[in-house]
C-alpha positions, 0 to 999 in steps of 0.5 A: 614245626617241631624242629623250629621250636626245638631251640626256644625250648632247649634256651628255656630249660637252660635259662631255668637250670641257671637260675636255680628253679627246682622244687626244693625240699617242700616241693619233694616232700609233696611229691613223695607224700603224693607218690605214697598216696598214689601206690596206697590206692593202686595197692588197695584197688588191686587187692580188692579185685583179687591181684597181688597188691605189690604189682601196684609198685612195679611200673610196667607191670602195674599197667598190665594188671589194671588192664586185665582188671577191667578186662581189656587186652594188654596191647 
């Protein structure tokens, strides 16, 4: 089933690339602002929980720290 839909998905992606459908500068600015707010919120959460705030910017380590904060095992 998945392999039957894969060619259609590839055609759609190719058509979008050829038409120039991208985020543009406004979309990029919105995404950067969103990510900055997300990192700031995670940094504050980590700090309040007694964990290092810089851990919010390390991709996999931040999930491990979040799991430690809520008391769940890392696996």
